Backbone as a printed PyTorch tensor [residue, N CA C, xyz], in Angstrom:
tensor([[[-67.6900, 146.6160, -11.3520],
         [-67.9990, 145.8020, -10.0550],
         [-66.9830, 146.4110,  -9.2950]],

        [[-67.3110, 146.5310,  -7.9880],
         [-66.2370, 146.8940,  -6.8620],
         [-65.6560, 145.4920,  -6.3560]],

        [[-64.2140, 145.5690,  -6.0670],
         [-63.5150, 144.6400,  -5.4790],
         [-62.9400, 144.8350,  -4.1130]],

        [[-62.5540, 143.9090,  -3.4080],
         [-61.6950, 144.1350,  -1.9680],
         [-60.1610, 143.4450,  -2.4100]],

        [[-59.3440, 143.6960,  -1.6100],
         [-58.0080, 143.2770,  -1.7450],
         [-57.6730, 142.6420,  -0.5640]],

        [[-57.1350, 141.3970,  -0.8320],
         [-56.4460, 140.8300,   0.2900],
         [-54.9370, 140.5650,  -0.4960]],

        [[-54.1740, 141.0890,   0.4370],
         [-52.6010, 141.2560,  -0.4050],
         [-52.8030, 141.6330,  -1.5520]],

        [[-52.0140, 140.9160,  -2.4870],
         [-52.1240, 141.2560,  -4.1280],
         [-53.4020, 140.8020,  -4.7790]],

        [[-54.1320, 140.0240,  -3.8820],
         [-55.1180, 139.3560,  -4.4860],
         [-56.3760, 140.4340,  -4.6760]],

        [[-57.3500, 140.5250,  -5.5860],
         [-58.4120, 141.1370,  -5.9180],
         [-59.8060, 140.1470,  -6.0050]],

        [[-60.4780, 140.4980,  -5.0730],
         [-61.8110, 139.6130,  -5.2980],
         [-63.1230, 140.5660,  -5.4560]],

        [[-63.8360, 140.0330,  -6.0590],
         [-65.2420, 140.7030,  -6.7370],
         [-66.5090, 140.2410,  -5.5160]],

        [[-66.8300, 140.8750,  -4.8080],
         [-67.7710, 140.1730,  -4.0270],
         [-69.3090, 140.0270,  -4.9020]],

        [[-69.8950, 139.3080,  -4.7120],
         [-71.2300, 139.4090,  -5.5530],
         [-72.3600, 140.0080,  -4.4970]],

        [[-72.0180, 140.0320,  -3.3710],
         [-72.6840, 140.6370,  -2.0910],
         [-72.0910, 140.7470,  -0.9940]],

        [[-72.5810, 141.4260,  -0.1420],
         [-72.4000, 141.7710,   1.1600],
         [-73.2700, 141.2370,   2.1970]],

        [[-73.0690, 140.1770,   2.8560],
         [-74.5370, 139.7470,   3.6320],
         [-73.9660, 140.3270,   5.1290]],

        [[-74.9600, 140.8870,   5.8050],
         [-74.8690, 141.7770,   7.0260],
         [-75.7360, 140.7050,   8.1280]],

        [[-75.1030, 140.5830,   9.2900],
         [-75.8180, 140.2010,  10.3470],
         [-76.1180, 141.6560,  11.2800]],

        [[-77.6230, 141.4820,  11.5610],
         [-77.7610, 142.4480,  12.6060],
         [-78.0450, 141.9510,  14.0040]],

        [[-78.1330, 142.9300,  14.8320],
         [-78.3190, 142.6960,  16.4300],
         [-77.6120, 141.1980,  16.8460]],

        [[-76.2750, 141.5900,  16.5630],
         [-75.4780, 140.2480,  17.1080],
         [-74.8310, 140.6650,  18.4360]],

        [[-74.9550, 141.7380,  19.0720],
         [-74.3520, 142.3440,  20.4010],
         [-75.5820, 142.6860,  21.0370]],

        [[-75.6800, 142.2550,  22.3590],
         [-76.5500, 142.7530,  23.2050],
         [-76.3990, 144.1520,  23.5380]],

        [[-75.3970, 144.5610,  24.1270],
         [-75.8410, 146.2510,  24.1560],
         [-75.9460, 146.7650,  23.1850]],

        [[-75.7230, 146.5190,  21.9590],
         [-75.9640, 147.4670,  20.7120],
         [-77.5730, 147.1760,  20.6150]],

        [[-78.1840, 145.8980,  20.6780],
         [-79.4350, 145.7810,  20.5630],
         [-80.2750, 146.8050,  21.7180]],

        [[-79.7240, 147.0020,  23.1260],
         [-80.4000, 147.7310,  24.0170],
         [-80.0760, 149.1840,  23.6250]],

        [[-78.9380, 149.6760,  23.2110],
         [-78.7380, 151.1770,  22.9270],
         [-79.6330, 151.6840,  21.8240]],

        [[-80.3460, 150.6660,  20.9320],
         [-81.3360, 151.2540,  19.9530],
         [-82.7780, 151.0950,  20.3770]],

        [[-82.9130, 150.2050,  21.4620],
         [-83.9430, 149.7410,  21.9060],
         [-84.8310, 149.0760,  21.2660]],

        [[-84.0740, 148.0790,  20.5620],
         [-84.4060, 146.7780,  20.0090],
         [-84.6920, 145.6270,  20.7640]],

        [[-85.4920, 144.6570,  20.2580],
         [-85.5380, 143.5060,  20.9970],
         [-84.6300, 142.3070,  20.7030]],

        [[-84.4790, 141.5140,  21.5750],
         [-83.0020, 140.5370,  21.0240],
         [-84.1580, 139.4490,  20.2080]],

        [[-83.7820, 139.2900,  19.0460],
         [-84.4080, 138.2790,  17.9600],
         [-84.3880, 136.7680,  18.3930]],

        [[-85.3470, 136.0830,  18.0810],
         [-85.4680, 134.8200,  18.2010],
         [-84.5480, 133.8650,  17.4120]],

        [[-84.1460, 134.5180,  15.7380],
         [-83.4620, 133.9760,  14.9530],
         [-82.4300, 135.0940,  14.7530]],

        [[-81.2450, 134.4780,  13.7000],
         [-80.4230, 135.5570,  13.6840],
         [-80.9160, 136.4090,  12.3300]],

        [[-80.8040, 137.6770,  12.8220],
         [-81.0490, 138.9610,  11.3140],
         [-80.1320, 139.0210,  10.5530]],

        [[-80.5490, 138.9410,   9.2620],
         [-79.8870, 138.6860,   7.9570],
         [-80.3850, 139.8100,   7.2140]],

        [[-79.4850, 140.6780,   6.4100],
         [-79.8010, 141.4670,   5.3190],
         [-78.4520, 141.5970,   4.4720]],

        [[-78.9470, 141.8770,   3.1460],
         [-77.7450, 142.1100,   2.1900],
         [-77.4580, 143.6530,   1.5320]],

        [[-76.0320, 143.7820,   1.5050],
         [-76.0830, 145.0350,   0.5800],
         [-75.4240, 144.4620,  -0.6450]],

        [[-75.8910, 145.2400,  -2.1430],
         [-75.1810, 144.7180,  -3.3220],
         [-73.7390, 145.1260,  -3.1460]],

        [[-73.0790, 144.8490,  -4.2820],
         [-71.7490, 145.0560,  -4.6290],
         [-71.5930, 146.6630,  -4.7840]],

        [[-72.6200, 147.0750,  -5.3340],
         [-72.2780, 148.7120,  -5.7790],
         [-72.5210, 149.5700,  -4.3720]],

        [[-72.8280, 148.8510,  -3.1680],
         [-72.7870, 149.5560,  -1.8940],
         [-71.2930, 149.6390,  -1.4830]],

        [[-70.4510, 148.7720,  -1.9010],
         [-68.8200, 148.7550,  -1.5420],
         [-68.2530, 150.1920,  -1.8010]],

        [[-67.6560, 150.6850,  -0.9430],
         [-66.8430, 151.8610,  -0.8390],
         [-65.5580, 151.8930,  -0.1590]],

        [[-64.4180, 152.3800,  -0.5740],
         [-63.6240, 152.9010,   0.4300],
         [-63.7040, 154.5350,   0.9040]],

        [[-64.6380, 154.9840,   0.7000],
         [-64.5770, 156.5180,   1.1000],
         [-65.9590, 156.5510,   1.9950]],

        [[-65.7280, 157.4350,   3.1300],
         [-66.6750, 157.6290,   4.1670],
         [-67.5150, 158.7850,   3.9160]],

        [[-68.7200, 158.5520,   3.7160],
         [-69.6770, 159.6120,   3.2960],
         [-70.5080, 159.7090,   4.8570]],

        [[-70.4760, 161.2950,   5.1390],
         [-71.4470, 161.8810,   5.9860],
         [-72.7920, 162.1130,   5.6060]],

        [[-73.0750, 161.9510,   4.4900],
         [-74.6480, 162.3080,   4.1120],
         [-74.8360, 161.7740,   2.9260]],

        [[-76.0250, 161.1390,   2.7950],
         [-76.7210, 160.7370,   1.6420],
         [-78.1390, 160.5360,   1.7190]],

        [[-78.7710, 162.0740,   1.1140],
         [-79.9740, 162.3100,   1.1850],
         [-80.5380, 162.3540,   2.6730]],

        [[-79.7410, 161.9690,   3.7190],
         [-79.9060, 162.4020,   5.0840],
         [-78.5370, 162.1130,   5.9370]],

        [[-78.5290, 162.6510,   6.9060],
         [-77.1010, 162.3560,   7.5240],
         [-77.0460, 160.8720,   8.1400]],

        [[-75.8210, 160.4610,   7.8460],
         [-75.7470, 159.0400,   8.2100],
         [-75.2960, 158.4410,   9.4990]],

        [[-75.4900, 157.3010,   9.9180],
         [-74.6460, 156.7150,  11.0430],
         [-73.6170, 155.8560,  10.8080]],

        [[-72.6010, 155.5010,  11.3740],
         [-72.0430, 154.4680,  11.4730],
         [-72.1250, 153.4680,  12.4600]],

        [[-71.3250, 152.0940,  12.0630],
         [-71.5160, 150.8880,  12.5870],
         [-70.4240, 150.0240,  12.0890]],

        [[-69.3000, 150.2130,  13.2270],
         [-68.1520, 149.4610,  12.9420],
         [-68.1280, 147.8610,  12.7830]],

        [[-67.7530, 147.1200,  12.1140],
         [-67.8240, 145.6730,  12.2760],
         [-66.5900, 144.9860,  11.6140]],

        [[-66.4920, 143.6690,  12.2760],
         [-65.4810, 142.7320,  11.9510],
         [-66.0860, 142.3410,  10.7740]],

        [[-65.5250, 141.9870,   9.6510],
         [-65.8560, 141.6150,   8.3350],
         [-65.1540, 140.3780,   7.9080]],

        [[-65.7950, 139.2360,   7.0800],
         [-65.0440, 138.2660,   7.0340],
         [-65.1420, 137.9460,   5.5000]],

        [[-63.8920, 137.5850,   4.8370],
         [-64.0240, 137.3100,   3.3800],
         [-63.9050, 135.7260,   2.9140]],

        [[-64.9680, 135.4520,   2.1090],
         [-65.1850, 134.1470,   1.9680],
         [-64.2740, 133.4270,   0.9790]],

        [[-64.1680, 132.0680,   0.9130],
         [-63.2830, 131.6840,  -0.4420],
         [-63.5380, 130.1490,   0.0480]],

        [[-63.9500, 129.2710,  -1.0990],
         [-64.2890, 127.9370,  -0.6360],
         [-64.9640, 127.7910,   0.4500]],

        [[-65.8510, 128.3760,   0.6460],
         [-67.1530, 128.0210,   1.5840],
         [-66.5880, 128.5090,   3.0400]],

        [[-65.4150, 128.9980,   3.4130],
         [-64.8120, 129.5120,   4.6440],
         [-64.4120, 130.7220,   4.7830]],

        [[-64.4570, 131.2310,   5.9690],
         [-63.7980, 132.4770,   6.1990],
         [-62.2770, 132.5140,   6.2500]],

        [[-61.8840, 133.0580,   5.1650],
         [-60.2640, 132.9390,   4.8640],
         [-59.4150, 134.2610,   5.4550]],

        [[-59.9850, 135.3430,   5.7080],
         [-59.4800, 136.5910,   5.8400],
         [-60.5940, 137.5110,   6.2990]],

        [[-59.9830, 138.6870,   7.1040],
         [-60.6830, 139.4880,   8.1550],
         [-60.4400, 140.8780,   7.7260]],

        [[-61.6410, 141.7140,   7.8280],
         [-61.0350, 143.1110,   7.6000],
         [-61.9100, 144.2580,   8.4370]],

        [[-61.9720, 145.4370,   8.5680],
         [-63.0240, 146.1130,   9.2120],
         [-63.8960, 146.7860,   8.2120]],

        [[-65.0370, 147.1100,   8.5790],
         [-65.9260, 147.5520,   7.7090],
         [-67.1270, 148.4430,   8.6920]],

        [[-67.4630, 149.5330,   7.8380],
         [-68.4470, 150.3850,   8.2110],
         [-69.7370, 150.2500,   7.7910]],

        [[-70.7780, 149.6400,   8.6600],
         [-72.2940, 149.6570,   8.0690],
         [-72.7810, 151.0210,   7.8760]],

        [[-72.9450, 151.7880,   6.9090],
         [-73.3590, 153.0890,   7.0710],
         [-75.1100, 152.8030,   6.9640]],

        [[-75.6290, 153.6810,   7.6850],
         [-77.4390, 153.4000,   7.9370],
         [-78.0630, 154.9990,   7.9510]],

        [[-79.1490, 154.9790,   7.2700],
         [-79.7670, 156.0560,   7.3190],
         [-80.8260, 155.9180,   8.5440]],

        [[-80.2280, 156.0300,   9.7200],
         [-80.9820, 155.8180,  10.8470],
         [-82.7170, 156.3240,  10.9110]],

        [[-82.8720, 157.6430,  10.3680],
         [-84.2240, 158.3410,  10.4600],
         [-84.8790, 157.3590,   9.4430]],

        [[-84.5410, 157.2060,   8.2470],
         [-85.2720, 156.3420,   7.2630],
         [-85.4720, 154.8430,   7.6910]],

        [[-84.6600, 154.4500,   8.4380],
         [-84.6140, 152.8200,   8.9080],
         [-85.7690, 152.8710,   9.8110]],

        [[-86.0100, 153.6870,  10.7530],
         [-86.9600, 153.7890,  11.8010],
         [-88.2790, 153.9650,  11.2490]],

        [[-88.3520, 154.6950,  10.1880],
         [-89.5510, 154.8650,   9.4190],
         [-90.1950, 153.4490,   8.6350]],

        [[-88.8850, 152.8560,   8.0940],
         [-89.4170, 151.5730,   7.4380],
         [-89.6790, 150.4500,   8.3440]],

        [[-88.9860, 150.1930,   9.6420],
         [-89.5010, 149.4980,  10.3540],
         [-90.6650, 149.6620,  11.3260]],

        [[-91.1080, 150.6660,  11.2720],
         [-92.3820, 151.0190,  11.7930],
         [-93.8120, 150.4960,  11.0360]],

        [[-93.2790, 150.3980,   9.7660],
         [-94.1030, 150.1840,   8.8930],
         [-94.1570, 148.6580,   8.5420]],

        [[-92.8410, 148.0790,   9.2470],
         [-92.7630, 146.7110,   8.6000],
         [-92.0810, 146.1560,   7.2630]],

        [[-91.5730, 147.3310,   6.9700],
         [-90.8490, 147.4020,   5.2840],
         [-89.7690, 146.8650,   5.7100]],

        [[-88.8930, 146.5180,   4.3080],
         [-87.3530, 146.1130,   4.1120],
         [-86.6030, 147.4410,   4.5690]],

        [[-85.3910, 147.1070,   5.1950],
         [-84.6310, 148.0890,   5.1570],
         [-83.6710, 148.6370,   4.0630]],

        [[-83.6330, 147.9990,   3.0500],
         [-82.8500, 148.3510,   1.9390],
         [-82.5060, 149.7900,   1.6770]],

        [[-83.4210, 150.3230,   1.6800],
         [-83.0270, 151.8740,   1.1880],
         [-82.3020, 152.8030,   2.5500]],

        [[-82.7130, 152.2320,   3.6360],
         [-81.6340, 152.6450,   4.7910],
         [-80.4040, 152.0670,   4.6660]],

        [[-80.1410, 150.8860,   4.0570],
         [-78.7600, 150.0260,   4.3820],
         [-78.1300, 149.7620,   3.3850]],

        [[-78.6000, 149.7590,   1.9100],
         [-78.0970, 149.3050,   0.6080],
         [-77.7050, 150.3850,  -0.3650]],

        [[-77.8440, 151.5890,   0.2230],
         [-77.3900, 152.7180,  -0.9020],
         [-75.8590, 152.8850,  -1.3040]],

        [[-75.5690, 153.3390,  -2.4030],
         [-74.1870, 153.6610,  -2.8250],
         [-73.2850, 153.8390,  -1.8090]],

        [[-72.3540, 153.3420,  -1.1930],
         [-71.3240, 153.7060,  -0.5110],
         [-71.6840, 153.3680,   0.8260]],

        [[-72.7380, 152.3790,   0.9780],
         [-73.2160, 152.0050,   2.5620],
         [-72.1980, 150.9120,   3.0520]],

        [[-71.4550, 150.3870,   2.3140],
         [-70.4010, 149.1230,   3.0490],
         [-69.0750, 149.8730,   2.6730]],

        [[-68.4450, 150.5190,   3.7400],
         [-66.9770, 151.0630,   3.5720],
         [-66.0770, 150.0300,   4.2000]],

        [[-65.1620, 149.4750,   3.4310],
         [-64.3490, 148.3740,   3.4790],
         [-62.9420, 148.6910,   3.5930]],

        [[-62.0310, 148.3290,   4.3180],
         [-60.7510, 148.0050,   4.2650],
         [-60.0410, 146.9400,   3.3790]],

        [[-59.0140, 147.0520,   3.1700],
         [-58.3640, 145.5440,   2.8690],
         [-58.6280, 144.5760,   3.8660]],

        [[-58.3300, 143.4160,   3.2130],
         [-58.6620, 142.3860,   4.1990],
         [-56.8160, 141.6110,   4.3640]],

        [[-57.0260, 140.9500,   5.7170],
         [-55.6600, 140.2030,   6.0600],
         [-56.1830, 138.6040,   6.2530]],

        [[-55.3300, 137.8290,   5.8200],
         [-55.6280, 136.3080,   6.1370],
         [-55.5850, 136.1310,   7.3990]],

        [[-56.4160, 135.1980,   7.7110],
         [-56.2460, 134.7250,   9.1790],
         [-56.5100, 133.3260,   9.2460]],

        [[-55.6460, 132.8240,  10.2070],
         [-55.6570, 131.0440,  10.2460],
         [-56.6360, 130.8160,  11.2220]],

        [[-56.9550, 131.4570,  12.4330],
         [-58.0450, 130.9000,  13.3930],
         [-58.9130, 132.3530,  13.7580]],

        [[-60.0390, 131.9020,  13.8150],
         [-60.9360, 132.9530,  14.5260],
         [-61.5210, 132.5550,  16.0260]],

        [[-60.6630, 133.2410,  16.8860],
         [-61.0030, 132.9100,  18.2720],
         [-61.7260, 133.9460,  18.8390]],

        [[-62.0590, 133.9760,  20.4430],
         [-62.7260, 135.1920,  21.1800],
         [-61.9440, 136.5150,  21.1800]],

        [[-60.5350, 136.2820,  20.9630],
         [-59.5820, 137.4050,  21.2300],
         [-59.8120, 138.2470,  19.8280]],

        [[-60.2070, 137.8980,  18.8630],
         [-60.5150, 139.0150,  17.6780],
         [-61.3520, 139.8010,  17.8400]],

        [[-60.8100, 141.1330,  17.8560],
         [-61.9220, 142.1080,  18.2090],
         [-61.6280, 143.4250,  17.2730]],

        [[-62.5270, 144.4020,  17.5770],
         [-62.3840, 145.7020,  16.6020],
         [-62.2580, 146.9760,  17.6460]],

        [[-61.4890, 147.8330,  17.0880],
         [-61.6790, 149.0770,  17.9590],
         [-61.7980, 150.2580,  16.8700]],

        [[-62.7850, 151.2060,  17.1090],
         [-63.0080, 152.1380,  16.3360],
         [-62.6710, 153.6150,  17.2340]],

        [[-62.0890, 154.6970,  16.6070],
         [-61.9260, 156.0970,  17.4370],
         [-62.2700, 156.9080,  16.3400]],

        [[-62.9080, 158.0430,  16.6320],
         [-63.4450, 159.1420,  15.9740],
         [-62.7650, 160.4090,  16.6230]],

        [[-61.8600, 161.0690,  16.0020],
         [-60.9540, 162.4100,  16.3200],
         [-60.5170, 162.0380,  17.7930]],

        [[-59.9440, 160.7020,  17.4420],
         [-58.7170, 160.3750,  18.7240],
         [-59.7240, 159.8950,  19.9150]],

        [[-60.8980, 159.5760,  20.1160],
         [-61.7060, 159.1480,  21.0250],
         [-62.4380, 157.5680,  20.6630]],

        [[-62.0390, 156.7610,  21.3810],
         [-62.7680, 155.4130,  21.1730],
         [-64.2600, 155.3010,  21.4960]],

        [[-64.8080, 154.9990,  20.4220],
         [-66.2340, 154.7960,  20.7270],
         [-67.0750, 153.4890,  20.2440]],

        [[-66.0930, 152.8650,  19.9450],
         [-66.4970, 151.2830,  19.7510],
         [-65.2390, 150.3840,  19.9860]],

        [[-65.5690, 149.3090,  20.6310],
         [-64.7040, 148.1020,  20.9530],
         [-65.3780, 146.9950,  20.9880]],

        [[-65.0730, 145.9170,  20.7380],
         [-65.7080, 144.7200,  21.0050],
         [-65.3950, 143.6430,  19.9220]],

        [[-65.7550, 142.6770,  20.2560],
         [-65.6910, 141.3630,  18.9790],
         [-66.2080, 140.0180,  19.2810]],

        [[-65.5050, 139.2430,  18.7410],
         [-66.0040, 137.7380,  18.7170],
         [-66.8730, 137.4030,  20.5020]],

        [[-65.8750, 137.7420,  21.3230],
         [-66.2710, 137.2860,  22.4550],
         [-67.6530, 137.7480,  22.9950]],

        [[-68.0940, 138.8280,  22.4840],
         [-69.4920, 139.3940,  22.9670],
         [-70.5290, 139.1840,  21.8460]],

        [[-70.1810, 138.4350,  20.9360],
         [-71.2510, 138.2510,  19.8640],
         [-72.2870, 136.8250,  20.4250]],

        [[-73.6280, 137.2620,  19.8080],
         [-74.4660, 136.3000,  20.1460],
         [-74.2730, 135.1350,  19.3140]],

        [[-73.9450, 135.4060,  18.0270],
         [-73.6760, 134.3390,  16.8550],
         [-72.2180, 134.5550,  16.7650]],

        [[-71.3710, 133.3560,  16.9850],
         [-69.7990, 133.4270,  16.7320],
         [-69.9210, 133.4480,  15.2040]],

        [[-68.7990, 133.7850,  14.4490],
         [-68.4790, 133.5350,  13.2600],
         [-68.8430, 132.2930,  12.5990]],

        [[-68.4740, 131.1800,  13.0640],
         [-68.6620, 129.7020,  12.6730],
         [-70.0770, 129.5060,  12.7270]],

        [[-70.7380, 129.9940,  13.7990],
         [-71.9500, 129.8870,  13.6690],
         [-72.8240, 130.7110,  12.7090]],

        [[-72.4230, 131.7150,  12.3500],
         [-72.9940, 132.7130,  11.1080],
         [-72.6210, 131.7820,   9.7420]],

        [[-71.6300, 131.3340,   9.7150],
         [-71.2120, 130.4550,   8.4280],
         [-72.3370, 129.4470,   8.1110]],

        [[-72.1640, 128.5320,   9.3490],
         [-72.9120, 127.5460,   9.2100],
         [-74.5150, 127.9620,   8.8170]],

        [[-75.1820, 128.9370,   9.6090],
         [-76.6310, 129.2870,   9.4260],
         [-76.9080, 129.6580,   7.9850]],

        [[-75.8510, 130.6740,   7.5250],
         [-76.2300, 131.3240,   6.1030],
         [-76.1290, 130.1620,   5.2500]],

        [[-75.3340, 129.1760,   5.3140],
         [-75.1660, 128.1130,   4.3200],
         [-76.3700, 127.3540,   3.9830]],

        [[-77.4650, 127.5130,   5.0590],
         [-78.5690, 126.5900,   5.1280],
         [-79.4660, 127.2650,   4.0470]],

        [[-79.1870, 128.5850,   3.7310],
         [-80.3160, 129.1050,   3.0320],
         [-79.7290, 129.7630,   1.6640]],

        [[-78.3700, 130.0060,   1.4590],
         [-77.9910, 130.9170,   0.8050],
         [-76.4890, 130.2950,   0.3730]],

        [[-75.9500, 130.6180,  -1.1990],
         [-74.8020, 130.1350,  -1.6170],
         [-73.7880, 131.3920,  -1.3290]],

        [[-72.7740, 131.4030,  -0.8120],
         [-71.7620, 132.1730,  -0.4450],
         [-70.8940, 131.8310,  -1.4940]],

        [[-70.5100, 132.8600,  -2.3960],
         [-69.6810, 132.6960,  -3.6410],
         [-68.1870, 133.1930,  -3.1340]],

        [[-67.0800, 132.9220,  -3.8080],
         [-65.8810, 133.1860,  -3.5980],
         [-65.7910, 134.7020,  -3.6000]],

        [[-65.2260, 135.4220,  -2.6790],
         [-65.0860, 137.0710,  -2.5390],
         [-66.3360, 137.7790,  -1.9840]],

        [[-67.2620, 136.9370,  -1.7170],
         [-68.4820, 137.6430,  -0.7340],
         [-67.8010, 138.0720,   0.6480]],

        [[-68.3840, 138.8230,   1.1330],
         [-67.9450, 139.4460,   2.5100],
         [-69.1980, 139.2650,   3.1930]],

        [[-68.9380, 139.0150,   4.7040],
         [-70.0210, 139.1140,   5.8840],
         [-69.4820, 139.8830,   6.8690]],

        [[-70.4440, 140.9450,   6.8410],
         [-70.2060, 141.9620,   8.0390],
         [-70.8410, 141.2410,   9.1710]],

        [[-70.4290, 141.0360,  10.5710],
         [-70.6530, 140.1510,  11.5000],
         [-71.5770, 140.9180,  12.7280]],

        [[-71.9730, 142.2180,  12.2900],
         [-72.7670, 142.9320,  13.5540],
         [-71.7990, 143.7530,  14.1580]],

        [[-72.3830, 144.7410,  14.7620],
         [-71.6320, 145.9320,  15.6130],
         [-72.0900, 146.0030,  17.0070]],

        [[-70.8160, 146.1770,  17.9470],
         [-70.9370, 146.3850,  19.1440],
         [-71.6680, 147.8950,  19.4350]],

        [[-71.7490, 148.1900,  20.5150],
         [-72.3190, 149.3630,  21.0720],
         [-71.5340, 150.5300,  20.8180]],

        [[-72.2430, 151.5710,  20.7290],
         [-71.5270, 152.9580,  20.4670],
         [-71.5060, 153.6840,  19.0850]],

        [[-72.5390, 152.9560,  18.4860],
         [-72.8730, 153.6240,  17.1620],
         [-73.2480, 155.1200,  17.2470]],

        [[-73.2720, 155.7870,  16.2040],
         [-73.6450, 157.2990,  15.9870],
         [-73.5600, 158.0950,  14.9380]],

        [[-73.4830, 159.3980,  14.8820],
         [-73.6300, 159.9590,  13.5090],
         [-72.4490, 160.3740,  13.3480]],

        [[-72.2590, 160.4780,  11.7880],
         [-70.9030, 160.8410,  11.0270],
         [-71.1950, 162.2120,  10.6900]],

        [[-70.1850, 162.9770,  11.1610],
         [-70.0930, 164.3530,  10.8380],
         [-69.0060, 164.7710,   9.8860]],

        [[-69.0130, 165.3150,   8.7800],
         [-68.2050, 165.9310,   7.6230],
         [-66.9250, 166.3010,   8.5020]],

        [[-65.7530, 165.7230,   8.0530],
         [-64.3390, 166.1500,   8.6420],
         [-64.0230, 165.3720,   9.9200]],

        [[-64.6930, 164.4570,  10.2350],
         [-64.4380, 163.4900,  11.4360],
         [-63.2930, 162.6220,  10.8570]],

        [[-62.4980, 162.4130,  11.6740],
         [-61.4090, 161.3370,  11.2180],
         [-61.6260, 160.1800,  12.0850]],

        [[-61.9630, 158.7860,  11.3100],
         [-62.0320, 157.6590,  11.9880],
         [-60.7600, 156.8660,  11.6260]],

        [[-60.5570, 156.1530,  12.7260],
         [-59.4640, 155.4370,  12.9440],
         [-59.7490, 153.7750,  13.3080]],

        [[-59.6870, 152.9590,  12.7370],
         [-60.0830, 151.4100,  12.7750],
         [-58.8520, 150.7530,  13.0890]],

        [[-58.9930, 149.9490,  13.8500],
         [-58.2200, 148.6340,  14.0600],
         [-58.8660, 147.5460,  14.2710]],

        [[-58.3610, 146.4320,  13.9440],
         [-58.5490, 144.9490,  14.2050],
         [-57.4740, 144.0190,  14.9250]],

        [[-57.7060, 143.5330,  16.1000],
         [-56.7910, 143.0880,  17.0400],
         [-56.9200, 141.6650,  17.2530]],

        [[-55.8670, 140.7660,  17.6930],
         [-56.0410, 139.5160,  17.8770],
         [-54.9810, 139.2010,  19.0430]],

        [[-55.4600, 138.6760,  19.9440],
         [-54.3960, 138.6010,  21.1690],
         [-53.6810, 139.6450,  21.4860]],

        [[-54.3750, 141.0040,  21.2860],
         [-54.0610, 142.4550,  21.7290],
         [-52.8240, 142.5530,  20.6910]],

        [[-52.7510, 141.9700,  19.5650],
         [-51.7510, 142.7370,  18.6060],
         [-52.6180, 143.0350,  17.3760]],

        [[-52.1470, 144.2180,  16.9160],
         [-53.0270, 144.7900,  15.8890],
         [-52.6720, 144.0510,  14.5090]],

        [[-53.9860, 143.4720,  13.9330],
         [-53.8160, 142.8770,  12.6110],
         [-53.5240, 143.6560,  11.3260]],

        [[-54.6820, 144.8760,  11.5610],
         [-54.5750, 146.0850,  10.6240],
         [-55.1280, 147.1080,  11.2100]],

        [[-54.9240, 148.3450,  10.2480],
         [-55.4080, 149.5940,  11.0500],
         [-55.4730, 150.5010,   9.7120]],

        [[-56.4390, 151.2280,   9.6060],
         [-56.9480, 151.9260,   8.4900],
         [-57.3660, 153.4170,   9.0900]],

        [[-57.6030, 154.5090,   8.2560],
         [-57.9660, 155.7840,   8.7310],
         [-58.9150, 156.2630,   7.6320]],

        [[-60.0080, 156.7070,   7.9100],
         [-60.7960, 157.7000,   6.7530],
         [-61.0960, 158.9510,   7.6470]],

        [[-61.5060, 159.9360,   6.4490],
         [-62.0600, 161.3270,   7.0080],
         [-63.4850, 161.5090,   6.5070]],

        [[-64.2480, 161.7850,   6.9090],
         [-65.6050, 161.6570,   6.3790],
         [-65.7430, 162.8130,   5.6160]],

        [[-66.5520, 162.3700,   4.4610],
         [-66.9110, 163.6580,   3.4440],
         [-68.1280, 164.2890,   3.8560]]])
């Protein structure tokens, strides 16, 4: 079973719960409709990785996300996650009205940093993602259609969140293709201060 780190504590997520279409500009860039209800899908524990793949049966796309670690029914920590997507396969599945798991839940599809404890989640909490030194994604709670506490409240109406589960809260605009050798530099900021930073080189 894959684990995630919060300081010296190890957590074993039973699942990664993902929120789709939570930023209007991202919905627009993919040509999707604004949903009537929160879009939710899951990735299994086996999808968790700290390595960034550029290819898994087809070329992969990245989606940078604020991720929250659950304990005692609350979000206790934040990390940076990359929701990797087989965009071509996802488009085929969507056109047939089929589930997305084959395009979203494969091995290595949830790339996560370590987590840092957080006392409060406010509109200043945001992410920044650079590829090869260029900013490609920036945004956060202020731009979300469903804020983190809204997400937590809605999820608990139909699913049990176990200690160690991770919630990926959606991606701002700027998603795109991963190329082998690309250097991804991720940051999470609050009140313009860096809470964490991490770097991957795509394989």
